[in-house]
BASETOR-342130 format. One record per atom (N, C-alpha, C): residue in three letters; atom name; z, x, y. Coordinates in steps of 0.001 Angstrom, whole numbers, plus 500000, padded with zeros to 6 digits. Example, Ala and Ser with C-alpha at 12.3 -4.5 7.8 and 13.67 -1.06 7.14 Angstrom:
2
   code   site       up     east    north
    ala      N   507800   513190   494310
    ala     CA   507800   512300   495500
    ala      C   507800   513200   496700
    ser      N   507080   512850   497750
    ser     CA   507140   513670   498940
    ser      C   507870   512900   500030
END
This chain:
287
   code   site       up     east    north
    met      N   606362   163116   962547
    met     CA   605636   164247   961974
    met      C   606005   164676   960529
    glu      N   605557   164937   959655
    glu     CA   606587   165321   958505
    glu      C   606009   167235   957631
    ile      N   606720   167695   957561
    ile     CA   606408   169020   957445
    ile      C   607007   169384   955742
    glu      N   605896   170057   954914
    glu     CA   607008   169960   954019
    glu      C   605903   171779   953231
    leu      N   606467   172697   952190
    leu     CA   606064   173909   952060
    leu      C   605685   173698   950041
    val      N   604613   174056   950296
    val     CA   604250   173987   948908
    val      C   603471   175246   948457
    asp      N   604336   175754   947253
    asp     CA   603988   177407   946653
    asp      C   603697   177277   945305
    asn      N   603791   176067   944875
    asn     CA   603440   176137   943107
    asn      C   604097   176861   942448
    gln      N   605324   176910   942613
    gln     CA   606780   177101   942278
    gln      C   607172   175598   941951
    ser      N   608183   175369   943054
    ser     CA   608804   174168   942890
    ser      C   607777   172823   942495
    arg      N   606485   173110   943078
    arg     CA   605385   171504   942722
    arg      C   604618   172098   942903
    lys      N   603512   172097   942216
    lys     CA   602077   172452   942173
    lys      C   601577   172040   943323
    leu      N   600530   172556   943932
    leu     CA   599449   172101   945060
    leu      C   598812   170966   944765
    cys      N   597788   170596   943321
    cys     CA   597448   169886   943192
    cys      C   598049   168775   943369
    asp      N   599669   168552   942312
    asp     CA   600419   167428   942651
    asp      C   600578   167030   943901
    ala      N   600758   167786   944593
    ala     CA   601018   167219   946495
    ala      C   599602   166763   946705
    ile      N   598475   167505   946643
    ile     CA   597391   166546   947125
    ile      C   596305   165644   946446
    glu      N   596636   165851   945395
    glu     CA   595672   164816   944345
    glu      C   595660   163093   945153
    pro      N   596713   162887   944963
    pro     CA   597208   161180   945128
    pro      C   596532   161179   947020
    val      N   596828   162290   947692
    val     CA   596152   162275   949144
    val      C   594987   161975   949153
    ile      N   593749   162948   948357
    ile     CA   592798   163018   948148
    ile      C   592524   161084   947777
    ala      N   592754   160569   946815
    ala     CA   592424   159487   946331
    ala      C   592587   158436   947299
    gln      N   593253   158494   947706
    gln     CA   593805   157410   949251
    gln      C   592961   157736   950393
    ser      N   592610   158880   950480
    ser     CA   591764   158847   952135
    ser      C   590652   158250   951974
    ala      N   590179   158105   953327
    ala     CA   589176   157533   953480
    ala      C   587927   158649   954228
    glu      N   588978   159925   954446
    glu     CA   587954   161226   954439
    glu      C   588370   162281   954304
    ser      N   587886   162660   953595
    ser     CA   588464   164413   953214
    ser      C   587475   165585   953245
    arg      N   587739   166220   954122
    arg     CA   587281   167707   954301
    arg      C   588136   168925   954131
    ile      N   587189   169742   953543
    ile     CA   588074   171221   953434
    ile      C   587130   172327   953181
    ala      N   588112   173488   953659
    ala     CA   587704   174507   954757
    ala      C   587453   175667   953338
    val      N   587377   176182   952464
    val     CA   587546   177144   951589
    val      C   586853   178456   951651
    ala      N   587447   179673   951422
    ala     CA   587153   180740   951333
    ala      C   585912   180772   949433
    tyr      N   586940   180470   948945
    tyr     CA   586507   180509   947197
    tyr      C   587106   179064   946996
    val      N   585995   178488   946019
    val     CA   585563   177842   944913
    val      C   585436   178038   943692
    ser      N   586029   177267   942390
    ser     CA   585819   177722   941333
    ser      C   585610   176001   940560
    ile      N   585119   176251   939210
    ile     CA   584470   174819   938347
    ile      C   585698   174592   937654
    arg      N   587140   175771   937541
    arg     CA   587979   175343   937080
    arg      C   589502   174369   938199
    gly      N   588888   174989   939313
    gly     CA   589354   173788   940618
    gly      C   589331   172730   940853
    leu      N   587818   172600   940858
    leu     CA   586842   171411   940292
    leu      C   587055   170071   940364
    lys      N   587564   170945   939021
    lys     CA   587891   170030   937766
    lys      C   589006   169359   937760
    met      N   589839   169732   938261
    met     CA   591808   169532   938335
    met      C   591798   168357   939171
    leu      N   590859   168565   940427
    leu     CA   590832   167870   941535
    leu      C   589629   166415   941195
    glu      N   588952   166652   940520
    glu     CA   587897   166268   940155
    glu      C   587895   164445   940119
    pro      N   589014   163778   939362
    pro     CA   589657   162593   939172
    pro      C   589492   161923   940506
    ala      N   590412   162722   941411
    ala     CA   590677   162044   942866
    ala      C   589453   161816   943745
    phe      N   588659   162723   943579
    phe     CA   587511   162562   944359
    phe      C   586612   161902   944286
    his      N   586654   161306   942559
    his     CA   585961   160319   942658
    his      C   586422   159022   942693
    gln      N   587887   158859   943115
    gln     CA   588635   157948   943368
    gln      C   588671   157435   944793
    cys      N   588107   158578   945687
    cys     CA   588202   158229   947037
    cys      C   586966   157989   947421
    leu      N   585129   158452   946469
    leu     CA   584431   157534   946856
    leu      C   584209   156141   945882
    glu      N   585019   156153   945078
    glu     CA   585012   154622   944964
    glu      C   585660   153750   945980
    arg      N   586190   154475   946586
    arg     CA   587282   153462   947921
    arg      C   586150   153157   948872
    gly      N   585239   153983   949222
    gly     CA   583890   154177   950127
    gly      C   584697   155298   950999
    gly      N   584920   156188   950600
    gly     CA   585167   157286   951446
    gly      C   584448   158684   951512
    tyr      N   584695   159699   952277
    tyr     CA   583400   160297   952527
    tyr      C   584464   161975   951938
    leu      N   583227   162919   951534
    leu     CA   583750   164262   951261
    leu      C   582773   164918   951310
    glu      N   583527   165921   952312
    glu     CA   583332   167128   952491
    glu      C   583415   168919   952501
    phe      N   582613   169480   951782
    phe     CA   583217   171001   951282
    phe      C   582783   171913   952244
    leu      N   583166   172850   952998
    leu     CA   582723   173845   953521
    leu      C   583392   175063   952582
    val      N   582666   176014   952030
    val     CA   582544   177246   951163
    val      C   582227   178128   951801
    gly      N   582900   179606   951747
    gly     CA   582673   180377   951287
    gly      C   581538   181348   949997
    leu      N   581049   182008   950224
    leu     CA   579513   182862   949317
    leu      C   580434   184333   948988
    asp      N   580925   184781   947825
    asp     CA   581620   185804   947386
    asp      C   580973   185965   945843
    pro      N   579994   186560   945383
    pro     CA   579254   186565   944062
    pro      C   580901   187408   942996
    ser      N   581820   187747   943657
    ser     CA   582769   188158   942950
    ser      C   583932   186766   942583
    ala      N   583335   185817   943381
    ala     CA   585213   184604   943948
    ala      C   584774   183639   943693
    thr      N   583759   183299   944052
    thr     CA   582608   181741   944408
    thr      C   581829   181393   943468
    asp      N   582431   180823   942527
    asp     CA   582016   180534   941175
    asp      C   580250   179272   941399
    pro      N   579157   180318   940677
    pro     CA   577975   179036   940903
    pro      C   578382   177627   940110
    gln      N   578619   177717   939480
    gln     CA   579067   176514   938700
    gln      C   579583   175273   939584
    ala      N   580510   175680   940118
    ala     CA   581429   174840   941186
    ala      C   580361   174401   942186
    leu      N   579637   175493   942860
    leu     CA   578397   175100   944091
    leu      C   577400   174236   943145
    trp      N   576902   174708   941918
    trp     CA   575776   173723   941462
    trp      C   576653   172436   941598
    thr      N   578002   172125   940693
    thr     CA   578543   170651   940898
    thr      C   578648   169818   942107
    leu      N   578719   170310   942806
    leu     CA   579192   170116   944332
    leu      C   577530   169654   944764
    tyr      N   576915   170485   945088
    tyr     CA   575647   170388   945040
    tyr      C   575400   169010   944878
    gln      N   575314   168922   943401
    gln     CA   574627   167553   942408
    gln      C   575685   166757   942944
    leu      N   576880   166737   943061
    leu     CA   577582   165181   943672
    leu      C   576979   165032   944901
    ser      N   576582   166007   945625
    ser     CA   576377   165436   947143
    ser      C   574419   164585   947250
    arg      N   573917   165275   945940
    arg     CA   573066   165031   945704
    arg      C   572757   163382   945221
    asp      N   573791   163285   944176
    asp     CA   574291   161735   943439
    asp      C   574555   160543   944850
    lys      N   575566   160997   945657
    lys     CA   576742   160625   946822
    lys      C   575995   160609   947837
    ser      N   575719   159806   948743
    ser     CA   575235   159684   949506
    ser      C   576565   160470   951458
    arg      N   577698   159876   950324
    arg     CA   578987   160371   951334
    arg      C   579517   161594   950791
    val      N   578985   162614   950163
    val     CA   579381   163737   949809
    val      C   578418   164679   950997
    ala      N   579006   165976   951348
    ala     CA   578541   167050   951921
    ala      C   579128   168468   951333
    leu      N   577877   169116   951100
    leu     CA   578252   170390   950762
    leu      C   577419   171514   952125
    tyr      N   578051   172441   952635
    tyr     CA   577541   173785   953339
    tyr      C   578473   175080   952849
    cys      N   577700   175833   952869
    cys     CA   578049   177291   952479
    cys      C   577711   177946   953761
    leu      N   579117   179036   953632
    leu     CA   578869   180434   954742
    leu      C   577654   181011   954041
    ala      N   576271   181368   954398
    ala     CA   575477   182264   953979
    ala      C   575517   183971   954452
    glu      N   576665   184350   954575
    glu     CA   576763   185515   954555
    glu      C   577243   186491   954106
    leu      N   576837   187306   952717
    leu     CA   577070   188078   951886
    leu      C   578308   189321   952190
    asp      N   577545   189768   953493
    asp     CA   578889   190726   954037
    asp      C   578474   190581   955977
    pro      N   579701   189768   955724
    pro     CA   580164   189482   956864
    pro      C   580701   190243   958137
    pro      N   580883   190403   959358
    pro     CA   581512   191267   960168
    pro      C   582926   191054   960407
    ala      N   583393   190027   959552
    ala     CA   585012   189655   959475
    ala      C   584922   188968   957857
    val      N   586060   189469   957332
    val     CA   586323   188238   956083
    val      C   586510   186690   955997
    tyr      N   585658   186161   955679
    tyr     CA   585598   184655   955856
    tyr      C   587277   184610   954770
    his      N   588101   183454   955286
    his     CA   589151   183400   954145
    his      C   589638   182402   954933
    pro      N   589428   181430   954916
    pro     CA   590148   179968   955602
    pro      C   590641   179332   954250
    lys      N   591262   178627   954713
    lys     CA   592001   177424   953527
    lys      C   592320   176395   954232
    leu      N   591499   175425   954929
    leu     CA   592073   174162   955622
    leu      C   591804   172964   954922
    tyr      N   592434   172229   954585
    tyr     CA   592012   171192   953896
    tyr      C   592774   169773   955247
    leu      N   591601   168878   955561
    leu     CA   592186   167594   956167
    leu      C   591790   166317   955757
    phe      N   592809   165534   955696
    phe     CA   592548   164350   954965
    phe      C   593203   162950   956050
    lys      N   591973   161873   955802
    lys     CA   592506   161321   957652
    lys      C   592430   159845   956066
    glu      N   593567   158947   956701
    glu     CA   593581   157465   956462
    glu      C   593555   156386   957431
    arg      N   593748   155719   957172
    arg     CA   593740   154563   958787
    arg      C   594793   154984   960091
    asp      N   595648   155400   959890
    asp     CA   596631   155791   960515
    asp      C   597304   156981   960759
    thr      N   597190   157392   959741
    thr     CA   597742   158833   959768
    thr      C   596666   160070   958669
    ala      N   596364   161319   959274
    ala     CA   596359   162211   958803
    ala      C   597121   163494   957855
    thr      N   596715   163919   956814
    thr     CA   597440   164969   956250
    thr      C   596570   166080   956379
    ile      N   597165   167430   956744
    ile     CA   597049   168699   957170
    ile      C   597538   169420   955716
    leu      N   596426   170412   955385
    leu     CA   596959   171569   954138
    leu      C   596384   172850   954838
    leu      N   597008   173808   955453
    leu     CA   597204   175168   955700
    leu      C   597962   176225   954881
    gly      N   597026   177065   954616
    gly     CA   597697   178369   954318
    gly      C   597031   179808   953400
    ser      N   597285   179760   952037
    ser     CA   596568   180314   951355
    ser      C   595957   179787   950247
    ser      N   595707   179220   950072
    ser     CA   595233   178241   948500
    ser      C   594131   178049   948436
    asn      N   593211   178517   947794
    asn     CA   591522   178200   947549
    asn      C   591564   177102   947025
    leu      N   589953   176404   946738
    leu     CA   589679   175692   945672
    leu      C   589999   176011   944467
    thr      N   590741   176507   943681
    thr     CA   590341   177206   942284
    thr      C   591950   176881   941556
    glu      N   591804   177075   940210
    glu     CA   592814   176886   939639
    glu      C   594426   177347   939750
    gly      N   593709   178880   940476
    gly     CA   594814   179705   941030
    gly      C   595538   179657   942163
    gly      N   595002   179063   943229
    gly     CA   595240   178562   944346
    gly      C   596373   176713   943871
    leu      N   595607   175545   943667
    leu     CA   595920   174897   943044
    leu      C   597123   174588   942003
    lys      N   597014   175681   941376
    lys     CA   598343   175608   940511
    lys      C   599117   176771   939975
    asn      N   598146   178102   939345
    asn     CA   598835   178903   938851
    asn      C   599454   180208   939881
    asn      N   599085   180543   940911
    asn     CA   598909   181630   941638
    asn      C   600532   181183   942306
    ile      N   601145   182131   942881
    ile     CA   602227   182247   943869
    ile      C   601705   182414   945140
    glu      N   601954   181146   945834
    glu     CA   600979   180405   946671
    glu      C   601958   179997   948371
    val      N   601706   180112   949675
    val     CA   602506   179394   950737
    val      C   601770   178727   951637
    asn      N   601725   177273   951462
    asn     CA   600909   176155   951946
    asn      C   601849   175483   953236
    val      N   601367   175008   954180
    val     CA   602411   173955   955263
    val      C   601260   172620   954822
    leu      N   601967   171848   954147
    leu     CA   601631   170425   954062
    leu      C   601983   169643   955665
    ile      N   601523   169353   956572
    ile     CA   602030   168604   957375
    ile      C   601082   166803   957692
    arg      N   601988   166012   957865
    arg     CA   601815   164485   957721
    arg      C   601811   164056   959045
    ala      N   600877   163407   959499
    ala     CA   601469   163445   961742
    ala      C   600189   161598   961517
    gly      N   600297   161534   962891
    gly     CA   599769   160123   963348
    gly      C   598772   160730   963626
    ile      N   597357   159877   963284
    ile     CA   596008   160103   963768
    ile      C   595881   160701   965127
    asp      N   596930   159708   965978
    asp     CA   596144   160577   967162
    asp      C   597636   161561   967932
    glu      N   598157   161935   967056
    glu     CA   598728   163444   966925
    glu      C   597952   164302   967613
    glu      N   598684   165401   968271
    glu     CA   597602   166888   968876
    glu      C   597508   167643   967857
    ile      N   598641   167768   966651
    ile     CA   598291   168918   965785
    ile      C   596717   168093   964860
    val      N   597132   166931   964666
    val     CA   595366   166633   964314
    val      C   594474   166574   964963
    ser      N   594578   166871   966412
    ser     CA   593172   167150   967036
    ser      C   592757   168597   967224
    asp      N   593672   169861   967027
    asp     CA   593706   170661   967191
    asp      C   593032   171456   965806
    ser      N   593788   170702   964697
    ser     CA   593064   171100   963492
    ser      C   591418   171046   963201
    tyr      N   591035   169441   963872
    tyr     CA   589684   169128   963683
    tyr      C   588851   170367   964572
    ala      N   589553   170441   965807
    ala     CA   588939   171476   966312
    ala      C   588648   172878   965782
    val      N   589960   173078   965203
    val     CA   589873   174629   964002
    val      C   588566   174217   963220
    tyr      N   588397   173385   962113
    tyr     CA   587474   172971   961088
    tyr      C   586038   172947   961805
    asn      N   585926   172268   963167
    asn     CA   584462   171829   963795
    asn      C   584101   173639   963650
    ser      N   584697   174593   964367
    ser     CA   584345   175786   964293
    ser      C   584345   176885   963083
    leu      N   584656   175927   961940
    leu     CA   583929   177133   960619
    leu      C   583073   176024   959902
    lys      N   582736   174610   960514
    lys     CA   581476   174300   960208
    lys      C   580369   174500   960866
    phe      N   580335   174368   962196
    phe     CA   579304   174876   962606
    phe      C   579160   176448   963363
    his      N   579854   177095   962383
    his     CA   579340   179034   962498
    his      C   577691   178556   962100
    pro      N   577681   179895   963076
    pro     CA   575805   180532   962694
    pro      C   575214   180392   961770
    gly      N   576247   180873   960912
    gly     CA   575854   181092   959071
    gly      C   576103   179984   957661
    arg      N   576196   178932   958731
    arg     CA   576641   177929   957792
    arg      C   574992   177331   957312
    ile      N   574955   177074   956350
    ile     CA   574177   176491   956073
    ile      C   574180   174665   954989
    gln      N   573033   174230   954666
    gln     CA   573213   173312   953724
    gln      C   572189   174003   952588
    pro      N   572758   174167   951370
    pro     CA   572176   174678   950401
    pro      C   571030   173970   949314
    asp      N   570213   173885   948826
    asp     CA   569634   173741   948254
    asp      C   569182   174355   946955
    glu      N   568423   174018   945943
    glu     CA   568339   174171   944419
    glu      C   567902   175644   944806
    glu      N   567068   176444   945361
    glu     CA   565936   177402   945350
    glu      C   567362   178628   945788
    phe      N   568226   178237   946393
    phe     CA   569147   178771   947474
    phe      C   570503   178877   946054
    leu      N   570671   177973   946002
    leu     CA   571772   177906   944575
    leu      C   570937   179245   943494
    gly      N   569930   178730   943139
    gly     CA   569731   179789   941892
    gly      C   569586   181089   942259
    leu      N   568740   181691   943581
    leu     CA   569184   182538   944111
    leu      C   570956   183548   943874
    tyr      N   571677   182414   944694
    tyr     CA   572902   182883   944257
    tyr      C   573580   183162   943277
    glu      N   573141   182002   942196
    glu     CA   573384   182738   940611
    glu      C   572565   183499   940070
    glu      N   571808   184174   940439
    glu     CA   571308   185248   939760
    glu      C   571996   186298   940418
    met      N   572081   186430   941675
    met     CA   573220   187269   941964
    met      C   573717   188141   941346
    cys      N   575050   186739   941089
    cys     CA   576485   187223   940824
    cys      C   575896   187438   939384
    ser      N   575059   186475   938690
    ser     CA   574682   187882   937431
    ser      C   574747   188708   936956
    val      N   573984   189348   938067
    val     CA   573486   190706   938150
    val      C   574158   191382   938634
    arg      N   575029   190845   939423
    arg     CA   576405   191993   939812
    arg      C   577388   192283   938803
    arg      N   577747   191377   937789
    arg     CA   578333   191678   936770
    arg      C   577892   192430   935738
    lys      N   576395   192353   935509
    lys     CA   575969   193161   934870
    lys      C   575687   194609   935054
    tyr      N   575632   194891   936309
    tyr     CA   575707   196196   936949
    tyr      C   576397   196278   937783
    glu      N   577650   196295   937815
    glu     CA   578899   196319   938571
    glu      C   579118   197514   939274
    gln      N   579114   198476   938093
    gln     CA   579517   200080   938080
    gln      C   578069   200750   938788
    ser      N   576746   199927   938993
    ser     CA   575959   200936   939453
    ser      C   575187   199758   940536
    leu      N   575634   199171   941313
    leu     CA   575361   198645   942213
    leu      C   574642   198926   943109
    pro      N   575682   199901   943824
    pro     CA   574674   200653   945131
    pro      C   573638   201029   944927
    ala      N   573265   201652   943689
    ala     CA   571538   202181   943690
    ala      C   570781   200871   943007
    asn      N   571555   199858   942561
    asn     CA   570629   198823   941346
    asn      C   569370   198243   942265
    thr      N   568199   198323   941869
    thr     CA   566762   198103   943175
    thr      C   567159   196159   942663
    arg      N   567475   195880   941768
    arg     CA   567254   194401   941715
    arg      C   568127   193613   942429
    ile      N   569713   194129   942421
    ile     CA   570515   193454   943696
    ile      C   569890   193622   945226
    his      N   568971   194925   945121
    his     CA   568750   194808   946404
    his      C   567298   193535   946912
    gln      N   566761   193617   945548
    gln     CA   565795   192468   946075
    gln      C   566274   191358   945975
    leu      N   567172   190948   945560
    leu     CA   567615   189271   945352
    leu      C   568697   188915   946475
    arg      N   569082   190314   947432
    arg     CA   569925   190618   948774
    arg      C   568275   189785   949543
    ser      N   567100   190461   949606
    ser     CA   566367   190269   950305
    ser      C   565665   188792   950542
    arg      N   565428   188569   949174
    arg     CA   564871   187076   948825
    arg      C   566055   186282   949646
    phe      N   567349   185835   948896
    phe     CA   568612   185160   949487
    phe      C   568354   185648   951413
    tyr      N   568611   186154   952106
    tyr     CA   568707   185753   953086
    tyr      C   567198   185319   953590
    glu      N   565734   185581   953007
    glu     CA   564808   185048   953444
    glu      C   564770   183643   953140
    lys      N   565497   183120   952182
    lys     CA   565775   181783   951992
    lys      C   566415   180862   952777
    val      N   568388   181984   953328
    val     CA   568547   181673   954578
    val      C   568204   181207   955571
    ala      N   567321   181680   955788
    ala     CA   566552   181626   957697
    ala      C   566068   180389   957454
    ser      N   565252   179778   956311
    ser     CA   564645   178567   955956
    ser      C   565645   177168   955812
    leu      N   566689   177218   955559
    leu     CA   567614   176270   955353
    leu      C   568061   175636   956377
    his      N   568602   174305   956563
    his     CA   569059   173636   957642
    his      C   570484   173906   958068
    arg      N   570624   174027   959326
    arg     CA   572038   173890   959614
    arg      C   572664   172381   959827
    pro      N   573904   172680   960015
    pro     CA   574802   171245   960279
    pro      C   574427   171062   961868
    val      N   574432   170054   962043
    val     CA   574070   169535   963498
    val      C   575673   168532   963873
    pro      N   576304   168827   965132
    pro     CA   577499   167655   965427
    pro      C   576832   166507   965356
    thr      N   577706   165905   964977
    thr     CA   577837   164231   964992
    thr      C   578588   163485   965618
    glu      N   578887   162103   966138
    glu     CA   580149   161810   966596
    glu      C   581200   161915   965556
    arg      N   580932   161924   964299
    arg     CA   581688   161765   963424
    arg      C   582669   163111   963325
    asp      N   581698   164323   964016
    asp     CA   582538   165483   963617
    asp      C   584006   165681   964668
    leu      N   583168   164957   965720
    leu     CA   584567   164994   966816
    leu      C   585712   163860   966676
    trp      N   586749   164576   967424
    trp     CA   588231   164053   966453
    trp      C   589136   164480   967948
    gly      N   590032   163543   968733
    gly     CA   591162   163861   969145
    gly      C   590736   164232   970715
    trp      N   590967   165411   970874
    trp     CA   590415   165660   972446
    trp      C   589120   166334   972120
    gln      N   588744   166803   971340
    gln     CA   587479   167018   971705
    gln      C   586229   165695   971775
    lys      N   586578   164610   971527
    lys     CA   585849   163078   971226
    lys      C   586402   162865   972555
    leu      N   587637   162935   973130
    leu     CA   588323   162220   974736
    leu      C   587495   163135   975612
    val      N   587393   164503   975453
    val     CA   586607   164418   976812
    val      C   584961   164544   976327
    tyr      N   584794   164785   975180
    tyr     CA   582987   164212   975092
    tyr      C   582665   162932   975232
    thr      N   583496   161916   975277
    thr     CA   582998   160475   975840
    thr      C   582811   160414   977337
    arg      N   584001   161091   977929
    arg     CA   584233   161196   979249
    arg      C   582990   162070   979830
    leu      N   582058   163016   979830
    leu     CA   581478   163350   980107
    leu      C   580060   162666   980687
    pro      N   579748   162880   981673
    pro     CA   578569   162379   982665
    pro      C   577179   162578   982319
    glu      N   575752   162017   982379
    glu     CA   575346   163072   981410
    glu      C   574650   163671   982724
    gly      N   573492   164930   982339
    gly     CA   573514   165628   983116
    gly      C   574175   167177   983386
    gln      N   574493   167097   984733
    gln     CA   575378   168207   985301
    gln      C   577085   168144   985436
    phe      N   577481   168802   985755
    phe     CA   578818   168320   985691
    phe      C   579695   169550   986287
    arg      N   580623   169189   986880
    arg     CA   581901   170045   987062
    arg      C   582717   169953   986633
    thr      N   583768   171040   985982
    thr     CA   585232   170877   985260
    thr      C   585836   170271   986341
    ser      N   585597   170011   987565
    ser     CA   586843   169169   988592
    ser      C   586217   167673   988127
    asp      N   584937   166989   987733
    asp     CA   584622   166000   987617
    asp      C   585604   165368   986293
    ile      N   586235   166229   985217
    ile     CA   586733   165699   984408
    ile      C   588326   165943   984314
    tyr      N   588119   166983   985590
    tyr     CA   589845   166745   986008
    tyr      C   590373   165436   986623
    arg      N   589453   164219   986956
    arg     CA   590203   163176   987548
    arg      C   590392   162191   986307
    phe      N   590144   162307   984915
    phe     CA   590901   161770   983874
    phe      C   592141   162537   983491
    glu      N   592615   163055   984162
    glu     CA   593878   163911   983731
    glu      C   594927   162584   983565
    glu      N   595053   161483   984110
    glu     CA   596594   160658   984040
    glu      C   595987   159692   983079
    glu      N   594888   159827   982722
    glu     CA   594146   159013   981263
    glu      C   594450   159871   980234
    phe      N   594380   161115   980422
    phe     CA   594354   161826   979053
    phe      C   596041   162082   978401
    lys      N   596710   162088   980198
    lys     CA   598293   161981   979880
    lys      C   598980   160752   978517
    lys      N   597776   159924   978902
    lys     CA   598190   158291   978061
    lys      C   598371   159210   976835
    tyr      N   597000   159603   976062
    tyr     CA   597192   160431   974818
    tyr      C   597845   161081   973922
    tyr      N   598296   161915   974945
    tyr     CA   598852   162985   974835
    tyr      C   600268   163250   975757
    pro      N   601239   162480   975594
    pro     CA   602587   162590   976892
    pro      C   603013   163649   976839
    gly      N   602822   164626   975776
    gly     CA   603494   165622   975402
    gly      C   603434   167195   975946
    asn      N   601559   166848   976372
    asn     CA   600763   167926   976447
    asn      C   601532   168057   978240
    lys      N   602132   169213   978417
    lys     CA   602400   169395   980085
    lys      C   601020   170193   980757
    his      N   599772   170738   980025
    his     CA   599027   171537   980426
    his      C   597135   170935   980615
    ile      N   597500   169318   980521
    ile     CA   596056   168712   980566
    ile      C   595236   169596   980912
    arg      N   595152   170250   982311
    arg     CA   594267   170878   982681
    arg      C   593252   172076   981898
    ala      N   594357   172703   981395
    ala     CA   594117   174257   981004
    ala      C   593392   173545   979040
    lys      N   594319   172113   978710
    lys     CA   593397   171829   977713
    lys      C   592140   171297   977818
    ile      N   591698   170749   978922
    ile     CA   590545   170278   979377
    ile      C   589183   171294   979113
    arg      N   589448   172874   979736
    arg     CA   589025   173955   980071
    arg      C   588429   174288   978926
    gln      N   589577   174331   977681
    gln     CA   589374   175114   976275
    gln      C   588542   173994   975619
    val      N   588500   172519   975739
    val     CA   587484   171543   974452
    val      C   586786   171946   975262
    leu      N   585941   172039   976347
    leu     CA   585006   172318   977300
    leu      C   584158   173151   976717
    gln      N   585113   174457   976341
    gln     CA   584634   175766   975969
    gln      C   584208   175655   974335
    gln      N   585167   174443   973606
    gln     CA   584742   173987   972527
    gln      C   584224   173457   971935
    leu      N   583157   172355   973339
    leu     CA   582020   171856   972785
    leu      C   580930   172691   973066
    arg      N   581235   173389   974449
    arg     CA   579851   174296   974408
    arg      C   579862   175270   973348
    asn      N   580527   175959   972566
    asn     CA   580363   176398   971278
    asn      C   579652   175736   969928
    leu      N   579800   174040   970552
    leu     CA   579387   173380   969393
    leu      C   578186   172900   969360
    gly      N   577784   173472   970543
    gly     CA   575928   173535   971585
    gly      C   576007   171764   971738
    leu      N   576875   171245   972180
    leu     CA   577143   169885   973062
    leu      C   576606   169938   974507
    ile      N   577070   171052   974892
    ile     CA   577166   171282   976561
    ile      C   577053   172606   976770
    gln      N   576596   173090   977801
    gln     CA   575932   173940   978287
    gln      C   576608   174605   979547
    his      N   576898   175914   979126
    his     CA   577762   176454   980548
    his      C   576830   177124   981292
    thr      N   576339   176503   982753
    thr     CA   575373   177190   983430
    thr      C   575968   178078   984787
    ala      N   577067   177819   985274
    ala     CA   577482   178436   986168
    ala      C   579092   178495   986384
    lys      N   579973   179467   987054
    lys     CA   581279   178930   987018
    lys      C   581319   177467   987500
    gly      N   581964   176971   986523
    gly     CA   582911   175461   986372
    gly      C   581971   174711   986153
    thr      N   580603   175114   986175
    thr     CA   579538   173941   986072
    thr      C   579244   173838   984750
    trp      N   578900   172827   984189
    trp     CA   578129   171969   982824
    trp      C   576970   171369   982824
    val      N   576658   171245   981866
    val     CA   574996   170642   981162
    val      C   575430   169559   980068
    lys      N   575527   168756   980190
    lys     CA   575539   167690   978900
    lys      C   574286   167614   978272
    arg      N   574196   168741   976688
    arg     CA   572862   168536   976112
    arg      C   572335   166668   975683
    asp      N   571460   166855   974920
    asp     CA   570551   165920   974680
    asp      C   571376   165450   973553
    ser      N   571284   163938   974010
    ser     CA   572702   163212   973057
    ser      C   572597   162981   971804
    his      N   570786   163230   971335
    his     CA   570783   163339   970087
    his      C   571647   164002   968980
    his      N   572249   165082   969894
    his     CA   573423   165572   968900
    his      C   574563   164424   968309
    cys      N   574705   163944   969124
    cys     CA   576488   163185   969330
    cys      C   576048   161823   969496
END
């Protein structure tokens, strides 16, 4: 495993990740904010990835003061033009907790590169701001990779995550425009309240991402593929303990990890917890 700090001072983040994206078989990016200038900085690398048959996925938060509608339109159009590109938005304008992740995952054949820290997919985050990010390069089967994908999945399958369409993006763009125009009188502005109502009506009609086998990696995939059909007990999975040790010999708490992963699979909707220590595997059309 290799670990590097990237702070945009001694090395720009865009310079660190551009070649990684270009060579990746799969790039997954979960950020709070995205700007068109940030996208343009990495656009050549994104296209190189796609030309090599790679996959791109973007999880973006919405904030009329920070997430650029033009950037969303650009990603949306790319997802329409390329079947190997996906865009999902967190459609909560006033979430109970601030949506603020910055997690970038890049996978090649035998290795993965993980970037986590403070940088959004913006020009400031990639180049201009003083940031603190950790860049981790690890073997594809190392536990840090498995755990990173588990965190990513918790972001992707958040209940508020939707797959946008043109009407949705148009509403978001109009809200951003109205917000800028009436920023000082925002609480009393009737137009913004009407737009918010239409926005949430639209959100209710949009598709949510559904877990597939491609979303599972490391521990999640390892445990899921060992689950029996129908009802089972946690103790039924403990019988794979020795097998799991071969995959992750450094983990000294295999049973605790099994319990943790079962909870993660429950949160993804792939299994259901019916009683203490008892689970049911959901319909296999999910995965």
